[in-house]
C-alpha positions as CSV (number, residue, x, y, z in Angstrom):
1,M,25.2,92.8,-47.1
2,N,27.3,92.0,-43.9
3,N,24.9,91.4,-41.0
4,V,23.8,88.4,-38.9
5,K,21.0,86.3,-40.0
6,I,18.9,84.8,-37.4
7,R,16.6,82.2,-37.9
8,K,13.8,80.7,-36.1
9,S,13.7,77.2,-35.5
10,G,11.2,76.0,-33.1
11,T,11.6,77.2,-30.0
12,F,15.3,78.0,-30.8
13,Y,17.3,80.6,-33.0
14,S,19.8,79.7,-35.4
15,V,22.7,81.5,-37.4
16,F,25.2,79.7,-39.8
17,D,28.6,80.1,-41.3
18,D,30.7,83.5,-40.0
19,D,27.6,84.4,-37.8
20,C,28.5,81.7,-35.6
21,Y,31.9,83.3,-34.9
22,I,30.4,86.9,-33.9
23,L,27.6,85.2,-31.4
24,Y,31.0,82.2,-30.1
25,F,32.7,85.8,-29.1
26,L,30.2,87.8,-27.8
27,F,28.2,84.8,-25.8
28,G,30.2,81.6,-26.2
29,Y,27.6,79.8,-27.8
30,K,28.8,76.5,-29.3
31,I,29.4,75.9,-32.8
32,S,28.6,72.9,-34.4
33,N,28.7,72.2,-38.3
34,N,28.8,75.6,-38.9
35,K,25.5,76.2,-36.8
36,S,25.0,77.8,-33.6
37,G,21.5,78.3,-31.7
38,F,20.1,79.6,-28.6
39,P,16.7,79.2,-27.1
40,K,13.8,82.0,-28.1
41,S,14.2,83.4,-24.2
42,A,17.5,84.9,-25.2
43,L,16.6,86.6,-28.4
44,N,16.2,90.0,-27.0
45,K,19.5,89.5,-24.9
46,V,21.5,88.6,-28.4
47,M,19.8,91.6,-30.6
48,N,20.9,94.3,-27.4
49,K,24.1,93.1,-27.5
50,L,24.3,93.1,-31.5
51,E,23.1,96.6,-31.1
52,E,25.6,97.7,-28.4
53,N,28.5,96.5,-30.4
54,K,27.0,98.2,-33.6
55,I,26.5,94.7,-35.9
56,N,23.7,94.7,-38.2
57,Y,21.2,91.7,-38.0
58,E,18.2,90.4,-39.2
59,V,15.9,88.2,-37.6
60,V,14.6,86.3,-40.7
61,G,10.6,85.8,-40.8
62,D,9.9,88.1,-37.7
63,D,10.9,91.4,-39.8
64,L,12.9,92.6,-36.8
65,K,16.1,94.4,-38.0
66,N,18.8,96.8,-37.0
67,N,21.3,98.3,-39.6
68,F,24.2,100.8,-38.4
69,K,25.1,101.4,-42.4
70,N,28.2,102.7,-42.4
71,L,29.1,101.9,-38.8
72,N,28.5,98.2,-38.9
73,K,30.7,96.2,-37.0
74,Y,30.0,92.8,-38.5
75,Q,33.3,92.0,-40.3
76,K,35.3,93.3,-37.3
77,F,33.6,90.8,-34.8
78,V,33.6,88.0,-37.6
79,K,37.6,88.5,-37.7
80,V,38.0,88.7,-34.0
81,G,35.4,85.7,-33.4
82,K,37.2,83.3,-35.4
83,E,40.5,84.5,-33.6
84,K,38.9,83.6,-30.5
85,Y,37.5,80.4,-31.6
86,N,40.7,79.1,-33.4
87,N,42.4,79.8,-30.3
88,D,40.4,78.2,-27.9
89,I,40.3,74.8,-29.9
90,N,44.2,75.1,-29.9
91,Y,44.0,75.6,-26.3
92,Q,41.6,72.5,-25.6
93,N,44.0,70.4,-28.0
94,I,46.9,71.4,-25.8
95,I,45.5,70.4,-22.8
96,S,43.9,67.3,-24.1
97,K,47.6,66.4,-25.3
98,L,48.7,67.3,-21.9
99,S,46.9,65.3,-19.8
100,N,47.8,62.3,-21.7
101,A,51.5,63.3,-21.5
102,S,54.0,61.1,-19.6
103,S,55.7,63.1,-16.0
104,S,58.8,63.0,-17.7
105,K,57.5,64.8,-20.9
106,L,55.4,67.2,-19.0
107,D,58.4,68.4,-17.0
108,K,60.2,69.0,-20.1
109,I,57.3,70.8,-21.7
110,L,56.8,72.8,-18.8
111,S,60.6,73.8,-18.5
112,T,60.2,74.7,-22.0
113,I,57.4,76.7,-21.4
114,E,58.6,78.8,-18.1
115,M,61.6,79.7,-20.1
116,I,59.8,81.4,-22.8
117,L,57.8,83.1,-20.5
118,D,60.7,84.8,-18.7
119,E,62.4,85.9,-21.7
């Protein structure tokens, strides 16, 4: 079943794999090794946002879950979350390369970008 599985880990909650991209998209939570987490104090905020967006979830071990049946938008949010994550990674890589570029190379890059944007 397509739902965000939230697992308690000490004073934090964690999600894994595709679920990370949903939380990245909705909250900007960092992803590391296919894992994302948030503090216990944010659980209600996370559940409310998932409900607001009609995304099924389950808090493993706490018997908290919500099922929107056919209205579940889990797959939609996985897709947009992955797109946002990949775009953000690409932007960070480009910014890193730009900050290390020589002045002449940077002038050339900026001219090309301006030309493309003015099309």
